[in-house]
C-alpha positions in Angstrom: -3.5 13.2 -53.6 -7.1 12.9 -52.7 -8.6 9.4 -52.5 -12.0 9.8 -54.2 -13.4 6.9 -52.1 -12.7 8.9 -48.9 -15.5 11.4 -49.7 -17.9 8.9 -51.2 -20.3 7.6 -48.6 -23.1 5.0 -48.8 -26.5 6.3 -47.6 -26.3 4.7 -44.1 -22.9 6.2 -43.5 -23.9 9.5 -44.8 -26.9 9.5 -42.5 -24.7 8.8 -39.5 -22.0 11.3 -40.5 -24.7 14.0 -40.9 -26.2 13.2 -37.5 -22.7 13.5 -35.9 -22.0 16.8 -37.6 -25.4 18.2 -36.5 -24.5 17.1 -32.9 -21.2 19.1 -33.2 -23.2 22.2 -34.3 -22.1 22.1 -38.0 -24.4 23.7 -40.6 -25.0 21.0 -43.2 -25.7 22.0 -46.9 -26.8 19.5 -49.5 -26.5 20.2 -53.3 -27.5 17.7 -55.9 -27.3 17.0 -59.6 -26.1 14.8 -62.4 -22.8 16.8 -62.9 -22.4 15.2 -66.3 -19.5 16.8 -68.2 -18.3 18.9 -65.3 -18.2 22.6 -66.2 -17.6 26.0 -64.6 -21.3 26.4 -63.8 -21.2 23.2 -61.7 -18.1 24.4 -59.9 -19.5 27.8 -59.2 -22.8 26.3 -57.9 -20.9 23.9 -55.5 -18.6 26.6 -54.3 -21.5 28.9 -53.5 -23.4 26.0 -51.8 -20.4 25.3 -49.6 -20.2 28.9 -48.6 -23.6 28.6 -47.1 -22.5 26.3 -44.3 -19.8 24.2 -42.7 -20.1 20.9 -44.6 -21.3 20.2 -48.1 -22.8 16.9 -49.1 -23.3 16.4 -52.8 -25.9 14.0 -54.0 -25.1 12.7 -57.5 -27.6 11.0 -59.7 -26.7 7.4 -60.6 -26.4 6.5 -64.3 -30.0 5.1 -64.3 -31.3 8.2 -62.5 -29.5 10.6 -64.8 -30.8 8.7 -67.9 -34.4 9.0 -66.6 -33.9 12.7 -65.9 -31.8 13.8 -68.9 -33.0 11.4 -71.6 -31.4 9.1 -74.1 -27.6 9.1 -74.4 -27.1 10.5 -70.9 -25.1 10.6 -68.8 -22.1 10.9 -71.1 -19.7 10.3 -68.1 -20.4 7.3 -65.8 -21.3 8.0 -62.2 -18.0 6.5 -60.9 -16.0 9.0 -63.0 -18.4 12.0 -62.1 -17.9 11.2 -58.4 -14.1 11.0 -58.9 -14.0 14.4 -60.5 -16.2 15.9 -57.8 -14.1 14.4 -55.1 -11.2 16.5 -56.1 -13.1 19.8 -55.5 -12.1 21.3 -52.2 -15.6 22.7 -51.6 -17.1 19.1 -51.6 -16.9 17.4 -48.3 -19.0 14.3 -48.9 -20.6 12.5 -51.9 -23.6 10.2 -52.1 -24.9 8.5 -55.3 -28.6 8.1 -55.5 -30.8 6.0 -57.8 -34.2 7.6 -57.2 -35.7 10.0 -59.7 -35.7 12.8 -57.1 -33.3 13.7 -54.2 -36.1 13.6 -51.6 -35.1 10.4 -49.8 -31.4 11.5 -49.7 -32.6 14.8 -48.1 -34.6 12.8 -45.6 -31.5 10.7 -44.8 -29.1 13.6 -44.4 -31.6 16.3 -43.1 -29.5 19.3 -44.2 -30.0 22.7 -42.7 -29.9 24.0 -46.3 -30.8 22.4 -49.6 -28.9 24.4 -52.2 -30.2 24.5 -55.8 -28.8 26.3 -58.9 -30.1 29.5 -60.4 -32.3 27.7 -62.9 -34.7 27.4 -60.0 -36.4 29.8 -57.6 -37.1 28.8 -54.0 -40.7 28.3 -54.9 -40.0 26.1 -57.9 -37.7 23.6 -56.1 -39.7 20.3 -56.0 -38.2 19.2 -52.7 -38.8 22.4 -50.8 -41.6 20.9 -48.7 -39.4 17.9 -47.9 -36.7 20.1 -46.5 -39.2 22.1 -44.5 -40.3 18.9 -42.7 -37.4 19.3 -40.2 -37.2 23.1 -40.4 -34.5 23.2 -43.2 -34.4 25.9 -45.8 -34.0 26.0 -49.5 -31.4 28.4 -51.0 -30.6 29.3 -54.6 -27.0 29.9 -55.4 -24.3 29.9 -58.1 -23.9 32.0 -61.2 -26.7 32.7 -63.7 -27.6 29.6 -65.7 -25.4 30.3 -68.6 -23.8 26.9 -68.6 -25.4 23.5 -69.2 -24.2 20.1 -70.2 -26.9 19.8 -72.8 -25.7 23.0 -74.4 -22.0 21.9 -74.2 -22.9 18.6 -75.9 -24.8 20.5 -78.6 -21.8 22.8 -79.2 -19.4 19.8 -79.4 -21.7 18.1 -82.0 -22.0 21.4 -84.0 -18.3 22.0 -84.0 -17.1 18.5 -84.7 -19.9 16.9 -86.7 -17.7 17.0 -89.8 -15.2 14.6 -88.2 -18.0 12.0 -87.9 -19.3 12.3 -91.4 -18.7 9.4 -93.8 -15.9 10.0 -96.3 -17.1 11.2 -99.7 -17.8 8.5 -102.3 -15.3 8.3 -105.1 
């Protein structure tokens, strides 16, 4: 059984681990997101990101960061549980939780060769593209078409099960 804490690194440890991996010649990829209500789109994105290199670091938005990014009521699943779920994916080598509104500082800490983003972006539209270019890294788009989203999943759950939350009829 996988110990989720074995893959979760604090920022300083992640920085040192990435530096050691670069020294060994490993190609480092970093993917990021909230990963709230883990779904097949997330898994396909992370598997495709891992295929781009030798080691995959996944930066996960903290609860506060996800709430700022996604809005009221989010995340549905707390960061600790999102990290635990992600730690069980074979394609994920390391996890880092970040509290900032963007992943820029994590990118600067880890300095990946490749910053992988999902297909809801183009290389030109990735906000952190210039950050990754600072050390000669590249930005790559990977995963399946953006046909899956947690927001859509939450909406579908509400639509299908709203009747279960309605107050009972008055007699």
